[in-house]
C-alpha positions as a Python dict, from the first residue, in 0.01 Angstrom:
ca = {
    (1, 'M'): (0, 0, 0),
    (2, 'K'): (-372, -33, 54),
    (3, 'K'): (-560, 238, 238),
    (4, 'L'): (-889, 171, 412),
    (5, 'I'): (-1138, 438, 497),
    (6, 'F'): (-1493, 446, 622),
    (7, 'V'): (-1746, 707, 515),
    (8, 'V'): (-1965, 829, 803),
    (9, 'A'): (-2271, 612, 839),
    (10, 'V'): (-2608, 763, 760),
    (11, 'A'): (-2892, 658, 984),
    (12, 'I'): (-3193, 568, 774),
    (13, 'I'): (-3479, 483, 1002),
    (14, 'A'): (-3810, 406, 836),
    (15, 'A'): (-4073, 625, 991),
    (16, 'V'): (-4366, 464, 819),
    (17, 'S'): (-4679, 340, 977),
    (18, 'C'): (-5001, 197, 864),
    (19, 'S'): (-5363, 298, 853),
    (20, 'K'): (-5563, 24, 1008),
    (21, 'T'): (-5882, -39, 1194),
    (22, 'Y'): (-5884, -222, 1522),
    (23, 'E'): (-6133, -266, 1801),
    (24, 'T'): (-6211, -491, 2089),
    (25, 'R'): (-6546, -658, 2099),
    (26, 'T'): (-6706, -640, 2441),
    (27, 'S'): (-7051, -583, 2575),
    (28, 'N'): (-6952, -219, 2630),
    (29, 'S'): (-6823, -158, 2280),
    (30, 'E'): (-6935, 170, 2131),
    (31, 'G'): (-6922, 49, 1771),
    (32, 'T'): (-6618, 251, 1658),
    (33, 'P'): (-6352, 41, 1485),
    (34, 'I'): (-5993, 65, 1606),
    (35, 'I'): (-5809, 222, 1312),
    (36, 'L'): (-5434, 196, 1288),
    (37, 'G'): (-5313, 480, 1070),
    (38, 'S'): (-5011, 480, 840),
    (39, 'W'): (-4806, 762, 701),
    (40, 'A'): (-4883, 746, 331),
    (41, 'D'): (-4605, 976, 210),
    (42, 'N'): (-4404, 845, -84),
    (43, 'L'): (-4590, 515, -97),
    (44, 'T'): (-4553, 331, -425),
    (45, 'K'): (-4800, 110, -606),
    (46, 'A'): (-4579, -197, -637),
    (47, 'A'): (-4792, -508, -620),
    (48, 'T'): (-4533, -722, -446),
    (49, 'G'): (-4467, -518, -133),
    (50, 'R'): (-4214, -261, -32),
    (51, 'T'): (-3863, -236, -170),
    (52, 'I'): (-3631, -423, 64),
    (53, 'G'): (-3399, -175, 225),
    (54, 'G'): (-3636, 111, 147),
    (55, 'S'): (-3835, 332, 379),
    (56, 'A'): (-4190, 327, 248),
    (57, 'F'): (-4473, 77, 257),
    (58, 'A'): (-4629, -41, -70),
    (59, 'A'): (-4923, -241, -196),
    (60, 'G'): (-4898, -602, -84),
    (61, 'D'): (-4739, -520, 251),
    (62, 'Y'): (-4861, -648, 585),
    (63, 'F'): (-4773, -659, 951),
    (64, 'F'): (-4868, -855, 1260),
    (65, 'V'): (-5017, -654, 1546),
    (66, 'Y'): (-5044, -721, 1918),
    (67, 'G'): (-5275, -528, 2148),
    (68, 'Y'): (-5324, -514, 2523),
    (69, 'T'): (-5557, -308, 2740),
    (70, 'S'): (-5560, -171, 3094),
    (71, 'G'): (-5823, -436, 3168),
    (72, 'S'): (-5579, -714, 3069),
    (73, 'Q'): (-5766, -787, 2748),
    (74, 'T'): (-5588, -904, 2434),
    (75, 'P'): (-5782, -766, 2138),
    (76, 'F'): (-5493, -846, 1902),
    (77, 'D'): (-5252, -1135, 1930),
    (78, 'G'): (-5043, -1147, 1615),
    (79, 'D'): (-5331, -1059, 1383),
    (80, 'K'): (-5238, -988, 1022),
    (81, 'V'): (-5312, -644, 877),
    (82, 'S'): (-5251, -596, 506),
    (83, 'T'): (-5297, -353, 219),
    (84, 'S'): (-5372, -415, -146),
    (85, 'D'): (-5330, -54, -259),
    (86, 'A'): (-5080, 100, -13),
    (87, 'T'): (-5362, 317, 119),
    (88, 'T'): (-5629, 105, 288),
    (89, 'W'): (-5529, -148, 552),
    (90, 'T'): (-5764, -429, 648),
    (91, 'Y'): (-5797, -717, 890),
    (92, 'S'): (-6075, -951, 993),
    (93, 'P'): (-6275, -975, 1207),
    (94, 'L'): (-6305, -614, 1318),
    (95, 'R'): (-6238, -515, 1679),
    (96, 'F'): (-6391, -215, 1854),
    (97, 'W'): (-6280, 25, 2122),
    (98, 'D'): (-6390, -68, 2473),
    (99, 'R'): (-6422, 246, 2687),
    (100, 'N'): (-6415, 42, 3003),
    (101, 'N'): (-6040, 37, 2942),
    (102, 'D'): (-5828, 339, 3032),
    (103, 'Y'): (-5571, 266, 2763),
    (104, 'Y'): (-5457, 35, 2485),
    (105, 'D'): (-5097, -59, 2404),
    (106, 'F'): (-5010, -169, 2051),
    (107, 'Y'): (-4700, -349, 1923),
    (108, 'A'): (-4629, -474, 1570),
    (109, 'V'): (-4373, -640, 1346),
    (110, 'S'): (-4360, -645, 965),
    (111, 'P'): (-4169, -885, 740),
    (112, 'S'): (-4045, -769, 401),
    (113, 'E'): (-4136, -1076, 202),
    (114, 'D'): (-4453, -1278, 166),
    (115, 'T'): (-4324, -1594, 333),
    (116, 'Y'): (-4496, -1567, 670),
    (117, 'A'): (-4855, -1687, 669),
    (118, 'D'): (-4911, -1587, 1029),
    (119, 'A'): (-4727, -1433, 1321),
    (120, 'D'): (-4610, -1767, 1457),
    (121, 'D'): (-4411, -1821, 1137),
    (122, 'L'): (-4199, -1516, 1223),
    (123, 'I'): (-4226, -1480, 1601),
    (124, 'A'): (-4130, -1784, 1810),
    (125, 'S'): (-4239, -1638, 2144),
    (126, 'H'): (-4400, -1318, 2264),
    (127, 'T'): (-4568, -1147, 2557),
    (128, 'V'): (-4868, -942, 2449),
    (129, 'S'): (-4878, -732, 2765),
    (130, 'T'): (-4523, -595, 2721),
    (131, 'G'): (-4456, -633, 2348),
    (132, 'A'): (-4153, -852, 2420),
    (133, 'M'): (-4084, -1097, 2138),
    (134, 'T'): (-3823, -1330, 1995),
    (135, 'S'): (-3813, -1431, 1631),
    (136, 'V'): (-3770, -1770, 1475),
    (137, 'S'): (-3427, -1842, 1327),
    (138, 'L'): (-3371, -1610, 1030),
    (139, 'T'): (-3110, -1624, 756),
    (140, 'L'): (-3024, -1289, 603),
    (141, 'A'): (-2930, -1359, 243),
    (142, 'G'): (-2851, -992, 188),
    (143, 'N'): (-3167, -914, -7),
    (144, 'N'): (-3432, -1045, 235),
    (145, 'N'): (-3555, -1029, 595),
    (146, 'D'): (-3568, -650, 614),
    (147, 'I'): (-3783, -688, 926),
    (148, 'L'): (-3957, -383, 1074),
    (149, 'V'): (-4050, -346, 1440),
    (150, 'A'): (-4298, -78, 1545),
    (151, 'D'): (-4255, 160, 1835),
    (152, 'K'): (-4485, 93, 2127),
    (153, 'K'): (-4810, 288, 2081),
    (154, 'H'): (-4987, 389, 2403),
    (155, 'V'): (-5343, 515, 2340),
    (156, 'L'): (-5542, 684, 2614),
    (157, 'K'): (-5922, 683, 2630),
    (158, 'A'): (-5940, 1045, 2507),
    (159, 'N'): (-5798, 928, 2173),
    (160, 'Y'): (-6024, 629, 2116),
    (161, 'G'): (-6180, 652, 1772),
    (162, 'Q'): (-5874, 818, 1616),
    (163, 'E'): (-5632, 640, 1385),
    (164, 'V'): (-5355, 463, 1570),
    (165, 'Q'): (-5041, 553, 1378),
    (166, 'L'): (-4766, 294, 1412),
    (167, 'N'): (-4409, 403, 1350),
    (168, 'F'): (-4188, 119, 1221),
    (169, 'R'): (-3808, 97, 1226),
    (170, 'H'): (-3568, -139, 1051),
    (171, 'A'): (-3446, -424, 1272),
    (172, 'A'): (-3151, -503, 1044),
    (173, 'A'): (-2868, -281, 917),
    (174, 'L'): (-2799, -180, 557),
    (175, 'F'): (-2449, -199, 406),
    (176, 'D'): (-2285, -52, 96),
    (177, 'L'): (-1926, -104, -18),
    (178, 'K'): (-1756, 124, -269),
    (179, 'V'): (-1406, 129, -417),
    (180, 'R'): (-1192, 432, -498),
    (181, 'K'): (-860, 465, -685),
    (182, 'G'): (-593, 630, -472),
    (183, 'A'): (-388, 925, -592),
    (184, 'G'): (-69, 719, -586),
    (185, 'I'): (-185, 511, -882),
    (186, 'G'): (-189, 825, -1097),
    (187, 'D'): (-429, 947, -1362),
    (188, 'N'): (-293, 704, -1620),
    (189, 'G'): (-288, 403, -1388),
    (190, 'V'): (-581, 161, -1417),
    (191, 'L'): (-735, -9, -1113),
    (192, 'K'): (-951, -315, -1175),
    (193, 'V'): (-1127, -511, -900),
    (194, 'T'): (-1150, -880, -987),
    (195, 'A'): (-1317, -1024, -674),
    (196, 'V'): (-1476, -907, -349),
    (197, 'T'): (-1618, -1098, -52),
    (198, 'L'): (-1733, -1020, 300),
    (199, 'E'): (-1628, -1315, 515),
    (200, 'N'): (-1727, -1457, 853),
    (201, 'I'): (-2036, -1238, 886),
    (202, 'D'): (-2318, -1337, 1122),
    (203, 'K'): (-2594, -1436, 878),
    (204, 'T'): (-2826, -1669, 1068),
    (205, 'G'): (-2978, -1598, 1406),
    (206, 'T'): (-3270, -1448, 1595),
    (207, 'F'): (-3374, -1102, 1704),
    (208, 'S'): (-3544, -1017, 2032),
    (209, 'V'): (-3728, -722, 2177),
    (210, 'A'): (-3702, -711, 2555),
    (211, 'S'): (-3837, -362, 2622),
    (212, 'Y'): (-3928, -22, 2476),
    (213, 'D'): (-3765, 312, 2552),
    (214, 'G'): (-3967, 511, 2804),
    (215, 'S'): (-3941, 840, 2612),
    (216, 'T'): (-3918, 744, 2244),
    (217, 'N'): (-4113, 415, 2267),
    (218, 'K'): (-3848, 261, 2037),
    (219, 'A'): (-3802, -113, 2066),
    (220, 'A'): (-3472, -231, 2216),
    (221, 'I'): (-3371, -485, 1950),
    (222, 'S'): (-3090, -733, 2001),
    (223, 'W'): (-2962, -1002, 1765),
    (224, 'T'): (-2805, -1337, 1847),
    (225, 'G'): (-2605, -1491, 1566),
    (226, 'T'): (-2592, -1869, 1534),
    (227, 'A'): (-2407, -1915, 1204),
    (228, 'T'): (-2171, -1711, 987),
    (229, 'G'): (-2129, -1690, 614),
    (230, 'S'): (-2010, -1474, 325),
    (231, 'Y'): (-2152, -1211, 93),
    (232, 'T'): (-2046, -1108, -256),
    (233, 'E'): (-2154, -843, -504),
    (234, 'A'): (-2448, -1063, -610),
    (235, 'N'): (-2614, -1061, -268),
    (236, 'G'): (-2715, -697, -240),
    (237, 'V'): (-3070, -584, -306),
    (238, 'N'): (-2924, -405, -607),
    (239, 'A'): (-2697, -683, -729),
    (240, 'V'): (-2376, -558, -889),
    (241, 'T'): (-2268, -715, -1219),
    (242, 'T'): (-2052, -1022, -1161),
    (243, 'I'): (-1699, -927, -1063),
    (244, 'S'): (-1428, -1163, -1184),
    (245, 'A'): (-1093, -1167, -1359),
    (246, 'A'): (-1281, -1192, -1689),
    (247, 'T'): (-1531, -920, -1595),
    (248, 'P'): (-1356, -682, -1357),
    (249, 'I'): (-1482, -347, -1237),
    (250, 'T'): (-1260, -71, -1371),
    (251, 'T'): (-1260, 205, -1112),
    (252, 'T'): (-1347, 557, -1222),
    (253, 'G'): (-1449, 742, -909),
    (254, 'D'): (-1638, 581, -621),
    (255, 'Q'): (-1805, 267, -754),
    (256, 'Y'): (-2031, 15, -586),
    (257, 'L'): (-1892, -327, -515),
    (258, 'I'): (-2188, -422, -293),
    (259, 'N'): (-2512, -223, -306),
    (260, 'N'): (-2785, -228, -38),
    (261, 'L'): (-2694, -542, 152),
    (262, 'V'): (-2934, -620, 439),
    (263, 'V'): (-2716, -748, 723),
    (264, 'M'): (-2756, -865, 1080),
    (265, 'P'): (-2651, -611, 1344),
    (266, 'Q'): (-2338, -742, 1513),
    (267, 'T'): (-2022, -645, 1698),
    (268, 'F'): (-1689, -680, 1519),
    (269, 'A'): (-1385, -858, 1657),
    (270, 'A'): (-1024, -875, 1543),
    (271, 'N'): (-956, -1159, 1298),
    (272, 'A'): (-1329, -1218, 1255),
    (273, 'Q'): (-1542, -1017, 1012),
    (274, 'R'): (-1327, -949, 707),
    (275, 'L'): (-1322, -793, 363),
    (276, 'K'): (-1137, -997, 99),
    (277, 'I'): (-1054, -828, -228),
    (278, 'S'): (-849, -901, -540),
    (279, 'Y'): (-743, -639, -792),
    (280, 'T'): (-489, -534, -1050),
    (281, 'I'): (-306, -205, -1105),
    (282, 'T'): (-187, -146, -1459),
    (283, 'T'): (59, 121, -1564),
    (284, 'G'): (214, 198, -1900),
    (285, 'T'): (89, 88, -2241),
    (286, 'G'): (205, -141, -2515),
    (287, 'A'): (560, -265, -2466),
    (288, 'T'): (589, -71, -2140),
    (289, 'E'): (267, -201, -1984),
    (290, 'Q'): (309, -341, -1634),
    (291, 'V'): (28, -533, -1460),
    (292, 'N'): (57, -566, -1083),
    (293, 'T'): (-173, -836, -943),
    (294, 'F'): (-295, -851, -583),
    (295, 'T'): (-495, -1160, -491),
    (296, 'D'): (-715, -1231, -186),
    (297, 'K'): (-596, -941, 25),
    (298, 'T'): (-792, -949, 352),
    (299, 'Y'): (-869, -672, 601),
    (300, 'D'): (-1061, -681, 927),
    (301, 'L'): (-1373, -467, 923),
    (302, 'V'): (-1256, -321, 1254),
    (303, 'L'): (-980, -143, 1058),
    (304, 'F'): (-1232, 88, 892),
    (305, 'D'): (-1274, 430, 1050),
    (306, 'N'): (-1467, 753, 998),
    (307, 'T'): (-1177, 954, 852),
    (308, 'D'): (-1178, 1007, 477),
    (309, 'Y'): (-876, 957, 256),
    (310, 'P'): (-637, 1258, 263),
    (311, 'T'): (-666, 1440, -67),
    (312, 'D'): (-338, 1627, -65),
    (313, 'D'): (-19, 1692, 130),
    (314, 'N'): (-190, 1963, 332),
    (315, 'D'): (-428, 1704, 475),
    (316, 'V'): (-138, 1486, 580),
    (317, 'E'): (51, 1777, 729),
    (318, 'A'): (-262, 1874, 925),
    (319, 'G'): (-259, 1532, 1087),
    (320, 'N'): (-521, 1364, 869),
    (321, 'Q'): (-336, 1038, 831),
    (322, 'Y'): (-464, 710, 699),
    (323, 'N'): (-692, 498, 918),
    (324, 'D'): (-645, 698, 1236),
    (325, 'G'): (-1006, 801, 1298),
    (326, 'T'): (-1271, 648, 1521),
    (327, 'K'): (-1305, 279, 1442),
    (328, 'V'): (-1639, 128, 1347),
    (329, 'T'): (-1697, -147, 1600),
    (330, 'G'): (-2007, -303, 1448),
    (331, 'W'): (-2343, -258, 1280),
    (332, 'V'): (-2652, -128, 1460),
    (333, 'D'): (-3016, -181, 1367),
    (334, 'G'): (-3176, 89, 1154),
    (335, 'V'): (-2845, 234, 1027),
    (336, 'H'): (-2733, 250, 664),
    (337, 'Y'): (-2353, 216, 643),
    (338, 'T'): (-2140, 313, 344),
    (339, 'Y'): (-1784, 179, 339),
    (340, 'V'): (-1529, 310, 90),
    (341, 'I'): (-1205, 121, 36),
    (342, 'T'): (-937, 337, -124),
    (343, 'I'): (-678, 127, -302),
    (344, 'D'): (-359, 324, -324),
    (345, 'A'): (-7, 234, -431),
    (346, 'E'): (342, 344, -358),
    (347, 'A'): (554, 303, -665),
    (348, 'I'): (901, 158, -629),
    (349, 'V'): (1117, 460, -717),
    (350, 'F'): (1488, 449, -792),
    (351, 'T'): (1738, 727, -753),
    (352, 'A'): (2111, 701, -820),
    (353, 'T'): (2433, 864, -709),
    (354, 'M'): (2786, 807, -824),
    (355, 'E'): (3085, 790, -599),
    (356, 'P'): (3363, 1026, -713),
    (357, 'W'): (3708, 896, -800),
    (358, 'T'): (3925, 853, -500),
    (359, 'T'): (4233, 1072, -524),
    (360, 'D'): (4552, 901, -421),
    (361, 'N'): (4882, 1058, -326),
    (362, 'G'): (5058, 925, -638),
    (363, 'Y'): (5334, 672, -692),
    (364, 'Y'): (5690, 740, -810),
    (365, 'Y'): (5973, 549, -976),
    (366, 'I'): (6301, 691, -1094),
    (367, 'L'): (6466, 525, -1389),
    (368, 'N'): (6843, 605, -1419),
}
């Protein structure tokens, strides 16, 4: 008997922004550069950009910025802003604040890998005045395309000359899968996972931003999948050692099967997105050893819920049954999900009774 549980998702939203200088050049410019500020907390000095799936910018990062003014000017239209030291952000040529405008609106998007030479390589269409945008077709390999989209930044004239801090959020979701040995296997039973695959997952598609929330300024991000595929333990940002019959994972506590997988936000359906897993349960030793093999067992991701595995009989008696919590209907942008599959077993147990002798009335024969 296999038990599936889902550990409550933890929302990890990157609240990092970037220090930058921007300005519009007009005849009324006052000579003060437009500086876009970034939160520098916990920044690392990695030379190749931020850690995919992480929540801090690093040296080598960049983003594309769009800017629009009350006077219908477009000081920025997908301009690249980058940092070589995770502290100073630069772009060229400089733009300057124009105080003939009552406000500036800024929008931005940041890729996680250095494969986009300019904004048009990432964004297929956009509207500078509203920040609406649609990406090119993207394939999420699991360890790439951790795209960030900034909140809308509305700057009034009173704040011209100050840093414009941009707050970025993850456009994708982050997924972890762990395995746990159920109590029914027993302390001496050995659980080994020999294969694991996520199947029929939306992997290729586009994301769009149609609007921004009026109070939080958060971008309303939607994804459209165009092709599905599979993920294994090798596809996570932190690739797990190859899992196979020859090199299984022996479970001792909660162990990663997939670690930090960047996935496309999507809605689950029955008989669609699935987890496929193979494993063995071994009991006994030596001449009494018994290996039970379970191959390619599949489970819909919609079966996972937010109720943890019952740890004892009291949990069961209190109504905490298996898989009866709130189902997880899909993945949402900016959320880090941790799934735990508990593999349990119900041993085949024999008991025996013996029927008593049937008492008869007796039989008689008289011999003269």
